[in-house]
C-alpha positions in Angstrom: 135.6 246.3 214.5 132.6 245.2 212.3 134.8 242.8 210.3 136.1 241.3 213.6 132.5 240.8 214.9 131.6 239.3 211.5 134.4 236.7 211.7 133.7 235.9 215.3 130.2 234.8 214.4 131.6 232.0 212.3 133.9 230.5 215.0 131.1 229.8 217.4 130.1 226.4 215.9 132.6 224.0 214.4 130.3 222.9 211.6 129.9 226.4 210.1 132.1 227.6 207.2 132.9 231.3 206.9 132.1 232.9 203.6 135.7 232.6 202.4 135.8 228.8 203.1 137.5 228.7 206.5 136.7 226.5 209.5 138.0 228.8 212.2 138.0 226.1 215.0 140.3 223.9 212.9 142.6 226.8 212.3 142.6 227.6 216.0 143.6 223.9 216.6 146.5 224.4 214.2 147.5 227.4 216.2 147.6 225.2 219.4 150.0 222.9 217.5 152.3 225.9 216.8 152.3 226.7 220.5 153.5 223.2 221.3 157.0 221.7 221.4 158.9 221.1 218.2 159.1 217.7 216.6 161.5 216.7 213.8 161.3 213.5 211.8 164.0 212.2 209.4 163.8 209.1 207.3 167.0 207.4 206.4 168.0 204.3 204.4 167.6 201.9 207.3 165.9 203.9 210.1 163.7 206.8 211.1 164.6 209.3 213.7 162.1 211.3 215.8 163.6 214.2 217.8 161.5 216.3 220.2 162.1 219.5 222.0 161.6 219.1 225.8 160.3 222.2 227.5 161.5 223.3 230.9 159.7 221.5 233.7 159.1 222.4 237.4 162.1 221.8 239.7 160.2 219.2 241.7 158.5 217.5 238.8 159.5 214.0 237.7 160.7 214.3 234.1 159.9 210.7 233.3 156.2 211.6 233.5 156.5 214.1 230.6 156.8 212.1 227.3 156.3 213.5 223.8 157.2 210.2 222.1 155.0 207.2 222.6 154.7 203.7 221.2 151.3 203.0 219.6 152.1 199.5 218.4 155.1 197.3 218.1 155.7 198.7 214.6 154.6 202.4 215.2 156.3 205.0 217.2 154.6 208.4 217.5 155.8 211.9 218.4 153.3 214.8 218.8 153.1 218.6 219.0 150.2 220.4 220.7 148.0 219.6 223.7 149.3 216.7 225.7 145.9 215.8 227.1 144.5 215.5 223.6 147.4 213.4 222.5 146.9 211.0 225.4 143.2 210.4 224.3 144.1 210.0 220.6 147.0 207.7 221.3 144.8 205.5 223.5 142.2 205.3 220.6 145.0 204.3 218.2 146.3 201.6 220.5 142.8 200.2 220.9 142.4 200.1 217.1 145.8 198.4 216.7 144.8 195.7 219.2 141.4 195.3 217.4 143.2 194.9 214.1 145.5 192.2 215.5 142.5 190.3 217.0 140.6 190.5 213.7 143.4 190.0 211.1 145.9 188.1 213.2 148.6 190.5 211.9 150.2 193.8 212.9 148.6 196.9 211.3 150.8 198.8 208.8 152.0 202.3 209.7 149.9 203.7 206.8 146.8 202.0 208.3 147.5 203.6 211.7 148.1 207.0 210.1 144.9 206.7 208.2 143.0 205.8 211.3 144.4 208.7 213.4 143.7 211.1 210.5 140.1 209.7 210.2 139.5 210.2 213.9 140.8 213.8 213.8 138.7 214.6 210.8 135.6 213.1 212.5 136.1 215.7 215.3 135.8 218.6 212.8 132.5 217.6 211.2 129.9 217.4 213.9 128.6 219.6 216.7 129.3 219.0 220.4 133.0 218.3 220.0 136.1 220.2 219.2 139.1 219.3 217.0 142.1 217.6 218.5 144.8 220.3 219.1 147.7 218.1 218.0 149.7 217.1 215.0 151.4 213.7 215.0 154.5 212.3 213.3 154.8 208.5 213.1 157.8 206.4 212.3 157.8 202.7 211.5 158.6 200.1 208.8 156.5 198.8 205.9 157.8 196.2 203.4 161.2 196.3 205.1 161.6 200.1 204.4 161.4 203.0 206.9 158.3 205.1 206.7 157.5 208.6 208.1 153.8 209.8 208.3 152.3 213.1 209.5 148.7 214.0 210.5 147.2 217.4 211.4 144.1 218.6 213.2 142.2 218.9 209.9 142.4 215.1 209.4 144.9 214.9 206.5 147.8 212.4 206.5 150.8 212.2 204.3 154.2 210.5 203.9 157.5 212.4 204.2 161.2 212.0 203.9 161.7 214.6 206.6 159.6 217.3 208.3 159.1 219.4 211.4 155.9 220.3 213.3 155.1 222.4 216.3 156.8 225.5 217.6 156.9 229.0 216.2 159.9 228.2 214.0 158.6 225.1 212.3 158.8 226.9 208.9 162.5 227.7 209.3 163.2 224.1 210.5 161.4 222.8 207.5 163.4 225.0 205.1 166.6 223.8 206.8 165.6 220.2 206.3 164.8 220.9 202.6 168.3 222.3 202.1 170.2 219.7 204.2 168.3 216.4 203.5 170.1 213.8 201.5 168.6 210.5 200.3 169.8 207.2 201.8 171.4 208.6 204.9 172.6 206.2 207.6 171.6 206.3 211.3 174.3 208.7 212.5 173.6 211.1 209.6 169.9 211.1 210.4 170.5 211.8 214.1 172.9 214.6 213.3 170.4 216.2 210.9 167.6 216.0 213.4 169.8 217.5 216.1 170.9 220.3 213.8 167.3 221.1 213.0 166.3 221.1 216.7 169.2 223.4 217.6 167.4 226.1 215.5 164.9 226.3 218.4 166.6 224.6 221.4 169.1 226.7 223.4 170.1 224.2 226.2 171.4 221.4 224.0 171.0 217.8 224.9 169.2 218.5 228.2 166.2 219.7 226.3 166.0 217.0 223.6 164.5 213.6 223.4 165.5 211.4 220.4 164.1 208.1 219.4 165.6 205.9 216.7 163.3 203.4 214.9 165.1 200.5 213.2 163.8 197.5 211.3 163.5 194.2 213.1 165.7 191.4 211.7 163.9 188.7 209.8 160.7 190.8 209.6 159.4 193.0 206.6 157.0 195.0 208.8 158.4 194.9 212.3 160.5 197.6 213.9 162.4 198.3 217.1 162.5 201.7 218.7 165.2 202.9 221.2 165.5 206.2 223.0 169.0 207.8 223.0 170.6 208.6 226.4 171.2 212.2 227.3 175.0 211.7 227.3 174.9 210.2 223.7 172.8 213.1 222.5 175.3 215.5 224.2 178.1 213.9 222.1 176.2 214.6 218.9 175.3 218.2 220.0 178.9 219.0 220.7 180.0 217.5 217.4 177.4 219.6 215.5 178.4 222.8 217.4 182.1 222.1 216.7 181.4 221.7 213.0 179.4 225.0 213.0 182.2 226.8 214.8 184.8 225.4 212.3 182.6 226.5 209.4 182.4 230.1 210.9 186.2 230.3 211.3 186.7 229.1 207.8 184.3 231.8 206.5 186.1 234.4 208.6 189.5 233.3 207.3 188.2 233.4 203.7 186.9 237.0 204.2 190.4 238.1 205.3 
């Protein structure tokens, strides 16, 4: 009880470190990310795929108003896990910065620039009183130098580049381990989509109905531009059935081998 009271005294203010070096409010923000929907990102040879778990919505709610994937700039598509209201504010800040960059430099910002800006904004909200950390992690897909790029930011304000990763949800660790085992370099678009679906099926029960998938491809004749497209539910359903059929065939093969 005394230890609990001792720890509680250090999570009152965001600017106070605990004796063992923790910032509890930042850790609580990371816990909010874990309670959010799962997001999977996969980088291929010519595209990036963002796949998001769609939670069940109210029967009378318009599903088009619930979006976990948003366009930040013509070259940057973002998926997030965590508090939707926080994401809306952070995405608006990033969009404003992208427009300011275009106005000043007469060029589109790179995906690394946008990731660094979002991470800097998140870090700023961990260092002064009167604010709280953003309760979201973001995963960004885009192109730089004609090559696909995948970046991730977290509530602490760090950003990093990945080949594949998963954020959000209670099973993010198992999804990440699955991606580590199954990822192959230079995968094409269909292989990336299939890998992202297989990873999401670790946490999603209802198949295509509860998935949103966005494919980001390079723009022809441009080294930094990209075009994003959201897959239709029927197209996702085809991939889901294909993955489930492969899993069933693998089980039967194993069963036959045991006999």
